[in-house]
C-alpha positions in Angstrom: -36.9 -106.5 15.2 -34.5 -103.5 15.3 -35.0 -103.0 11.6 -38.8 -102.8 12.2 -38.3 -100.2 15.0 -36.3 -98.0 12.6 -38.5 -98.3 9.6 -41.7 -97.8 11.6 -40.5 -94.6 13.2 -39.9 -96.0 16.7 -36.2 -95.3 16.4 -35.2 -92.0 14.7 -32.3 -90.9 12.6 -29.3 -90.0 14.8 -30.6 -91.8 17.8 -27.9 -93.7 19.7 -28.6 -97.3 20.5 -27.0 -98.6 23.7 -26.7 -102.4 23.4 -27.6 -103.1 27.0 -30.7 -100.9 27.1 -31.9 -102.2 23.7 -31.5 -105.8 24.8 -33.7 -105.1 27.8 -36.3 -103.3 25.6 -36.5 -106.1 23.1 -36.1 -108.9 25.7 -33.2 -110.3 23.8 -29.8 -111.7 24.9 -26.9 -109.6 23.8 -25.3 -112.1 21.4 -28.1 -112.3 18.9 -28.7 -108.6 19.3 -25.0 -107.8 18.6 -25.3 -110.0 15.4 -28.4 -108.1 14.3 -26.8 -104.7 14.9 -23.7 -105.8 12.8 -26.0 -106.9 10.0 -27.9 -103.6 10.1 -24.6 -101.7 10.0 -23.7 -103.7 6.9 -27.1 -102.7 5.3 -26.5 -99.1 6.0 -29.2 -98.6 8.6 -26.8 -98.1 11.5 -23.4 -96.4 11.9 -21.0 -96.7 14.7 -21.4 -94.1 17.4 -18.4 -95.5 19.4 -16.9 -98.8 20.3 -19.9 -99.9 22.3 -22.9 -98.3 20.6 -24.5 -97.6 17.2 -26.6 -94.7 15.9 -29.5 -94.8 13.4 -28.1 -93.5 10.2 -29.2 -90.0 9.2 -29.9 -89.3 5.5 -29.5 -85.8 4.2 -32.1 -84.2 1.9 -29.5 -84.1 -0.9 -28.8 -87.8 -0.5 -32.5 -88.5 -0.5 -33.1 -86.7 -3.8 -30.2 -88.5 -5.4 -31.6 -91.8 -4.3 -35.0 -90.9 -5.8 -33.3 -90.0 -9.1 -31.6 -93.4 -9.3 -34.8 -95.2 -8.2 -36.7 -93.6 -11.2 -34.4 -95.3 -13.6 -34.2 -98.6 -11.8 -37.8 -99.0 -10.7 -39.2 -98.0 -14.1 -37.0 -100.7 -15.7 -38.0 -103.3 -13.0 -41.8 -102.8 -13.6 -41.3 -103.1 -17.4 -39.3 -106.3 -16.9 -41.9 -107.7 -14.5 -44.8 -107.5 -16.9 -46.6 -110.8 -17.0 -44.5 -112.3 -14.2 -46.8 -111.4 -11.2 -50.0 -113.5 -10.8 -53.1 -111.3 -11.2 -54.4 -112.6 -7.8 -51.4 -111.0 -6.1 -52.0 -107.7 -7.9 -55.7 -107.8 -6.9 -54.8 -108.5 -3.2 -52.4 -105.6 -3.2 -54.9 -103.3 -4.9 -57.5 -104.2 -2.2 -55.0 -103.6 0.6 -54.2 -100.1 -0.8 -57.9 -99.2 -1.3 -58.7 -100.2 2.3 -55.9 -98.1 3.9 -57.1 -95.5 6.4 -57.6 -92.2 4.7 -56.6 -89.9 7.5 -53.7 -91.5 9.4 -50.4 -92.8 8.1 -49.6 -96.0 10.0 -47.9 -99.4 9.6 -50.3 -100.5 6.9 -49.2 -97.6 4.7 -45.5 -98.4 5.1 -46.3 -102.1 4.4 -48.3 -101.3 1.2 -45.5 -99.0 0.0 -42.9 -101.7 0.6 -45.1 -104.3 -1.2 -45.8 -102.3 -4.3 -42.2 -101.1 -4.8 -40.6 -104.5 -3.9 -43.0 -106.7 -5.8 -42.0 -105.6 -9.3 -38.3 -105.4 -8.4 -38.4 -109.0 -7.2 -40.4 -110.1 -10.2 -38.0 -108.4 -12.7 -35.9 -111.5 -12.9 -32.8 -109.4 -12.2 -31.5 -110.2 -8.7 -28.9 -107.4 -8.6 -31.6 -104.9 -9.8 -33.9 -106.0 -7.0 -31.2 -105.8 -4.3 -30.1 -102.3 -5.4 -33.7 -101.0 -5.4 -34.2 -102.5 -1.9 -31.1 -100.8 -0.6 -32.1 -97.4 -2.1 -35.6 -97.8 -0.6 -34.1 -98.3 2.8 -32.1 -95.1 2.5 -35.1 -93.2 1.4 -37.1 -94.6 4.3 -34.5 -93.3 6.7 -35.2 -89.8 5.5 -38.9 -90.2 5.2 -39.4 -91.4 8.8 -37.8 -88.2 10.1 -41.1 -86.4 9.4 -44.6 -87.8 8.8 -45.1 -87.2 5.1 -48.8 -87.9 5.1 -49.2 -88.2 1.3 -51.9 -90.8 2.0 -54.4 -90.0 -0.7 -51.7 -89.0 -3.3 -49.8 -92.3 -2.7 -53.0 -94.3 -3.0 -53.9 -92.8 -6.3 -50.4 -93.1 -7.7 -49.9 -96.7 -6.5 -53.2 -97.7 -8.0 -52.1 -96.1 -11.3 -49.0 -98.2 -11.3 -51.0 -101.4 -10.7 -53.6 -100.6 -13.3 -50.9 -99.9 -16.0 -49.2 -103.2 -15.0 -52.5 -105.2 -15.2 -53.1 -103.7 -18.6 -49.8 -105.2 -19.7 -48.5 -101.8 -20.9 -44.8 -101.5 -19.9 -44.5 -97.9 -21.1 -47.6 -96.8 -19.1 -46.3 -98.7 -16.1 -42.8 -97.1 -16.4 -44.4 -93.6 -16.7 -46.6 -94.3 -13.6 -43.6 -95.2 -11.5 -41.6 -92.2 -12.7 -44.6 -89.8 -12.1 -45.0 -91.2 -8.6 -41.4 -90.7 -7.6 -41.2 -87.3 -9.1 -44.4 -86.2 -7.3 -42.8 -87.5 -4.1 -39.7 -85.4 -4.8 -41.7 -82.3 -5.5 -43.8 -82.8 -2.3 -40.6 -83.2 -0.2 -39.0 -80.2 -1.8 -42.1 -78.1 -1.0 -42.0 -79.2 2.7 -38.3 -78.5 2.9 -38.9 -75.0 1.4 -41.6 -74.4 4.0 -39.5 -75.7 6.9 -41.9 -78.6 7.5 -39.3 -81.4 7.4 -37.3 -81.8 10.6 
């Protein structure tokens, strides 16, 4: 539940989490909450603020761009390895979900679709370590992205559909290229916003 609050922008980078207040907010007892916070610290979502509290991890722009560079290599490899491993009905369902996303407001559905398309091929690659590494890098990227509403709604839609179309065509090179193009476009978009002072 705490993970969801972080990844859906309800808890922001640098925000200090006081265990007692968070337990009341989530209507949880402190023992399971403490265990959840320890797990999230281990995953890199939280850092210790002091002996009795945590803070949501802040990701710098430099770290974010480095993560994107590594993701280019790993996710393009994952989608190529996954060719033929994902049932067409799953691709069709994901495609329909992406097409039906609201065009003018980035919400939970957009984050979920983003997680699905990037996680699907990583999990289907047959390489568990590759999938785990991609998942971790995506969490770090999300911590930076949730600082500011990116609102690349239509661009993401087009680029995600291009990845799915290349995958469905059984063309590993085209699928790799679509993944790389998507991540590089995201990097350019972010750099543009940073240059214009639009990312907090």
